[in-house]
N, C-alpha and C positions, 0 to 999 in steps of 0.2 A: 830397408830404410826408404821411406817415402820421400817425395820432394822436400826440400828444406821448408821448415815451419813457416818461414817468411819469404814466400816466393811470388813474384808477379810475372805473369806471362804476357806475351804480345796480344793474345786474344782478349785479355782483360781490358785492353785499351781500345778494342775495336780495330786493331791493325790487321792488315792482310799478312800473308806469308812473307818471311824474310826474302829479300831479293838476292841474298848470297847463294852461291852455288852449293850443291850438295857435297857432303863428305862424310866420313865415318871416323872421327878422331877417337882413338882407343888407347893412346899411350899415356894419358894422364891429364893433369891440370897445371896451367902456368899462371903464376901470380904476377899482377901488374900493379902500378899505382897511378893515380890521377895526378899528373905532374904539378898541379897548382896546390898551394897550401890553403886548403879549404877551411880547416878548423871546424868542420861540421860536428865533430864529436863534442864540442863545447857548447853546441846550440841544441835547441829543441829539434825533434825530428822534422817538424814542419819546414825548417831551413833546408833540410836535405831534399824535401819535396820541391821546394822552390828552385834549388840548384839544378836538379835533374830536369825540371820543366824548362828552365832557361837554356839548357844545353841540348835539348832534345833533337832539334833539327840537325845539329852538327854530328852528334854521336850516333844517330840512327841512320845516317846516310850509308849507301852501299860500300863506301870506302872505309867505313869505321865499324859499323855493326854493333854498336854498344847497346845501351839499355834505355828503357823508359818505364813509366809506371801507370797503373790504372787500378783503381780500388773499388771493389765492394758493392755498394748499394745505391739506390736512387735517393732523390732529395726527400721523398715522403717518409722514408724509414726513420724511426725515432729510437732513442736509447734510454734505458731506465737509469736514472741517477738517484742519489739518496733523497732528492727532493722531488721526485716524480719524473714523468716522461719529458724528454727534451729533443728538439731537432738539432742538427749539427751546428747551426748558427748560434745556439744558446748554450753550448758547452765549451769547456776549455781544459787545457792540460792541468792535471791535479784534481779535477772533479772526481768524486767517488761514483762508480758505476757498478752495476751488478754483472758479474762474470760467472762462468761455469768452470770449475775445476774438473777438467775432463778425466782426470785420473780417479777421482772419488765419486763423481756424479753429483756433487753438491755445489750450490751457488755460494758466492761470497762477494763482499764489497772490496773493490780495488780501485786505485787511482788511474785516471787516464794518463797514458804516457805521451800521446799525441792525438790530434784531430786532423786527419788528412783529407783535404777537399781538393778536387781537381776540376778544371774548367769544363764548361759545356762543349761537347763536340759530338759528332755522329758516332755512335757505338751500337753494337748489338748486344742486348741484355736478354736474360732468361726470366720470364714471368712464371711463377708457380702460384696458382690461385685456386682457392676453395673456401668453404664455409669456415674452416678453422685455421686457414693459413693464407697469407698474402705476402709474397716477396718478389722483388725485381732486382736482380743482381747480375754482375758480370759472370761470364761462363766459368772463369777460374776462381770465383769466390769460394772460400773454404767453409766447410761445415763440420762441426763435431757430430759424429753419428754413432749409433749403436748398431752393430751388424751381427746378425745371428747366422753363423756359418754351418750350423748343424740342425738338429731337430728342435722342436718346440721346448724341450727341456734343457737345451744347452745354454750356457751363460753367454749373453751377447758380448762381442768384442767392442771395446771403445776405440774408435779410430777416426781418421779424417778423410774427407773426400771433397770434391768441388761440385758446384752446381751442375756443370756439364757432365759429371761422372757419377751422379747419384744413381745407385742401383735399386732394384726392387727390394733388397734386403736391408737397405740403409734407412734407419729411423732417426729423425731429427728430434731432440728433446725440446718439448714445449714448456717445461717447467722443471725446477729442481729445488728441494728444500734448502733454505739458507743456513749455512754453517756458522754465521756470525751473530746469531741471535743470543741475547743475554741468558745466562743460566739462572739468575735470581730475579724475581719480580720487582719492578719499580713501583707499580701501581696495584691496587686491590683488584680482585676479579670483578667485584661489583661495579667499580668505575669502568673497567674495560667493557663489561656487558652493557652498561648504560650508554657509553659512547657509541657502541655498535648499534644500539636500538634507536639512537637519536637520528632523526631525519632532518634534511636541510630545511624542510618546511616547519619543523617543530620550534625553530628559533624565530621569535617574533619581534624582538627589540634587543637593545644593548645587553641586558642581562635577564631577559624574560624567556622562559622556556615552558612550553606546554606540549606534552607528548600526547597525541591523540591516536586512539586505536578504535576500530570498529567493534561494537559489542558482539557482532557476529563472528569475530575471530578472537575468542577469549584467550587463546594461548599467548598472543602477543602482549595483552594487558597483564596477564599473570606474571610474565617474565619481568616486565617493567616494575610492577608492584613489588616483587621479591627483591629486585636489585636496589630499588629506592630504599626499601626497608633495611637492607643490609648495609647500605652506604650512609644513610642519613637517620636511621632509626624509624620508629613508628610515625604515621602521618600526623601532622599538626592540625591546628584549628584552621578551617578554610578562611582565606583572605578574599576581599572583594575583587582583587585583580592579581595576576601573576607578577612576581617580582617584588611584592609588597613585603614590608618588614624592615623597620629602621635599624634593628640591631645587627643585621647582616648575617644572622645565624641561618644555616641551611635547613630549610623546612620543605615539606611537600604535603599535598593533600589531593584528594580525588573529587571529581565532579562528573556529572553526566549532562550531555548536551546533544540533542538531535541524533540519537542513536550512537553517539561516540562516548567512549570512556576517556576522560581528560585527566592527565596527571600534571598538576600545576606546581611549579617550583618557585621558591622564594629567590630573591636576587643572589643570596649566598649560595644556594644549591645550584642555581643556574650558572653562576660563574665557575663553580667547580667542574661543570661539564664543558662549558664553552671555552675554558682555558685550553683544553686539549682538542676542541672541535669548534673553532670559530665559525659562526654562521651555520653550524650543524655539520661541518665537514671535518672529519678527523685529520689532524696534522700528521705529516709523514714522520716527524721526529717521535711522536707518540707511538705510531705503529712500529717503528724500528726498535723501540724500547720494550716491546712485548716479548715475553718468553714464547717458546714454541707452543706450550699449552694454552697460553693466553691468546695467541693468534688463532688457534683452533676454536677457542671460546668466542672470540670476536666474530669469526665467520659464521659459526653455528648460531649465535644470537641474532646476527643481522638477518640470516635466512629465516629463522623461526619467527622473528618479529614481523616478517612479512607474510607469515602463514605458509612458508615454503619448507618442506622437509629436506634437510641436508642430504645430498646424494651426489652421485657422479655427474649428473647433468642439471644441477640446481641453478637457479638464476634469480637475481633481484633487479628491481628498477629503481632509479633515482631521478628526481626532477632536474637536478643540476649535474653537469658533467663532472665538476670537481668532486662531488660526493661519490659518483660512480668510479672515478679514477682512484679515490682513496680505497674503496673496497677491492678493486682490482689489484692495487699495490699490496694490500694485506694478503690476498690470495696467492700472489706471486711469491711473497716471502715464505708462506707456508708450504709452497711446493705444488700449488694447484694450477693447472693450465686454465687460463681465463681469457675470454674475449670481451671486447667492448663494442657495443653497437648502439646507434641512435635509432629510436623508434618514433616515427612521425606521429603527430597527434591525429586522432580520428576526427577532431573538430577543425573547422577551417582556420580559426584564429588561435588554436592551441600551440603550446611550445614543444610538445613532444616530451619524451623521456629518454633516459640512457639505461641500457640493459647490460648487465655484466653476467655472463654465463660461465659456470665452472664446467669445463669440458670433460667428457667421460674418458678420454685417452690422453696420457701424458707424453706420448710419442707419435710422430707422424712419419709415415713412409710414403714420400711423394711419388716415387717410381711405381710402387704397388698401387697407390690410389689412382694414378693416371691410367694405368694399364687395365683397370677394371671397368673403364668406360663410365666412371662416375662423373659427378659435376666438377671434380678436381682436374685442372688442366696444367700442362707444362708446355710452354711455347716460347720460341725466340721472337723478339720484336725490336724494331729500331727505337733508339732513345737518343735524345740530343741535349738533355739537361746535365747538370753537374752530378758527379758521383763522389761518394765519401766513405770513409771508414775510420773508426777509432783504432788506436794501438793500445792494447792492454797487456798486463803481465801474463795472464792466462791464455792470451790469444783468442779470447771469446768475449761475447757480450750479449746481453738480453735485448733483443730488438722487438719493435712493434710496428706493424704496418696495417692500415685499414682496420685497426682494433685488434688484430691477431698478434699473439706473442710467441716468441721462440728464441732459443739460443742459437747463435751463429758465430762464425769465426772472423778474424780480421786478417787483412792482407799485408804485404811487406816489400826490401831492396838491398845490394851489398854495400850499405853505408855503415858508419860507425855504430848505428843503433841495431845492426844485425839483419838488415833487409837485403835480400838477394833479388836482383832484377834480371829478367831474361833479356839477352841481347839478340844474337842471331839464332839462338836456340839449338836444340839437338840436331845432329846430322847435318850441320852446316859448316862450310869453310869459314875459319876465323879470319880476323884482319888485325892481329895483334903481335904475332911473333914470327917474323920471316924464318922460314925453314921448319916451322912447326904448325902452320895454320891449318893444314889438312890432317894432322896427326894428333894434335893436342887441343883440348878446350882451354879457354882463357877466362880468368876472373880478375876484374879490376877492383882494387880497394879504393873507396872514396876517401882520399887523403893524399897529402904530399909527402916528400922524402923525409921531412923531419918529424912527421906525426907518428905516434905509436899506434899500431893497430889496436882497436878496442877489444875487450873481452867478447863483446857481442859479435864483432867482425870475425874473430878467430872461430867462434862457434858456428857462424854462418858458413864459413869456408869448409869447416869439417863436415857440416851437413850436406853441402853441395858435393863435396868429394865422395861421401858415402852414397849419395843418390846416383852419381855418375858411375860409381863402381857397380851398381845394380844394373846399369845399362851396358855392362861388359867393358867398361873403361878401366884401365889399370889405375892403381891407387897412387902412382907416382906424382909428386908435387915438385915443380921446378919454378925458378924465377925467370923473368924476361931476360936478365943478363946471362943466363945459361945458353941463349941462342945467338945474341949479338952483343957487341960492345955498347953497353948503356948503363946508366945508373939505376934504371928501373929494376925492381920495385922499391928501391931505396934500401939503405943498409939495415934499417930496423925490421922491415918486413922480410928482407932476404935472410936475416938471421933466423927468423921463425921458419923459413923454408928449410934452411940447412939443419937446424936442430930438431926437426921433425914435429914441431908444434902443430902445423897445419895438417900433418898426416895422421894425427891421433883420431880415434873414433869420436863422434859427437856425444854430448851428454855431460852433465855436471861432474860425474865421477872423474872424467879425464881432466877437467879443469882443476879439480882438487889435486890430482896427481902432479900437476905442474908445480905445485907449491911444496909438497911433501919433501922433506930433507933439507930445505933451506934453513940457514941459521945466520945469526949476526956475524957480519964480516964478509958475507957473500955479496956478489954484485952481478949485474947482467940483466938480460931480458926477463928471466924468470922472476927476479926480484921486482922488476918494474910491473910485471903482471900481478904479483902479490900486493904491491903498493897501490895499484890502480883499483883493485878490489876493496882494499881498506878505505881509500879515499871515497869511493862511490858508496861505501857503507856508512860514511859519515865520521871516519876516524882520521885525525891529522897524522901525517907521517913526517912532520917537521917543516921548517921554513924552506928547505930545498925542494920539497915536493917529491914528485915521482922521478927520482934521479937514478934508480937502479942500484943504490947502495943500501944494504941492510945494516943500518946503524941503530943506536939507542932509541931514536924517535920511532923507527919502524917497529922495534921490539915493544915499545910502549903501546903503539897502536894495535899490534897483534894481541897483547894482553887485554887491552880494553875491549876488543871484539870478542874475545873468549869469555870475559867476565859478563859481557852483555848477554851471552847465550847461557849463562848460569854455570860456567865452568868453575871448579874449585881449585884449579891449578894456579900457580903464582909465577909462571914464566912466560915470556913472549919472545925469547931470543932464539927459538927454533920452531920449526913447523912439523908437528906430528900429524898422523892421519886424523886424529880427533880435532886438532887445531884447524886443519884445512877445512873440515866439514863445518866447524863453527864459523869460520871466516866466510865461507860460501853462504851459509845461512844468513849471516848479517848482510851480506851483499844483496841477496835475493829480497830480504825484507825491506831494505832501504830502497832498492831499485824499483820495487813494485809499489 
């Protein structure tokens, strides 16, 4: 078991070593609570961030040794949303962003769960820089990687590592085909091809389109001619000017001018194209609606329209950045690694162009590249700006920095949203349970005595326990009150200590096990767990809410969750193995 999926180390914040004295706690883990009623579980994760920032000085003093947080990437790094690339100031919880399902190797659209931004302060970050990659991250920032542990014919293992631990065999994915593409076409292939062939300079007025191609590159004009014929029929009678035609019928015709082949469109034909590419720039909604085959057609047509043969290292240029961004967006959805660069103009007063290159390799091995003495470098450097990181269901997101694109991970804290924060760290004397500070590790739940530990918190504690066990720490879990007379960690959390909930292995299967066997008439913490899942999945458990009583309203919610998953069963008064899996599936779908 690696470190918890959502783990934030002291080094991520630029902190020095903990001032606490050394120790070797091996007897287990002790659960505590934060004595105040924070109700953080009812708020966005950003509230947890604010809370921990406000209490940093008190909790990280040598007499306490609690936690703090530090996330991810520098201010320049962007994230891909359904409407293009955005900086952290232009995104919000609920926005759809492209993530990587590290289990399948495919990308997909998921909602942002939180946008975590932390104040500027002096930190040490790690810069990885080369022609196809630019990142500036905290040392503990997580990466989804593929690691080949055997020969060239072995299947790479999908695993996680941090910036500071990237090895020579770790390869970062630069792209992944999107699994959320539609299966049936919404638009004709001819329209897709014409939008791909349309340049930003081909749009001259509100509904006037003239596609110009050099007569020296006949391949481009042949494709335009064929697509126009397929979409609008044979060419019409030439008009004195583009856009002409009072009846609005889509027409087109050819003309020759100064060594250029000109394809002039009537206003009706022009509107048919510009509806999906205003100003000659394809809309993101149009690109997202393309099937996998149509995305391939779009990319191939755009390249051949510029006289470029599609290949591993093909590239196109666009006069406007917006048009170049749209092509890069299409390439990303199709699973092509693509970089964006500005090319200065050769003339003094020129605007320059934007170049999008399809890279030959879909994976990058930073450690290997740096060790070969190439232009790729990995180095630590001081940084004083803000750092930020999104929270996504997959724990990944597609990032872009200096025009280079790659999938990366997000960081985390032991709050109700499932984040685990490092306090004093491994091999340090604790400051939480007299009589056990040198023999037990401690974990504080962000919540007060009357608050129910969330599903995410329970899973975070299980991951923490499993990780500590790999450090030769016993799997024993105790409560603060097992050492001294205190109400900590509260009756609700202590009940989970005593019934073994925290001591189960991490993973969704064990969460399902917590529900199996429950039936109408039962009560207690397991029922509360079931009700919490149902409520977070969008199903009402009655006016009394999460009360720990399995009554008719809970049965109704169970049945609704099962039906939503396509179950043919007609009962909700008991939890079978199948019912537990269906409820977990509903929770995951709603929660992400």
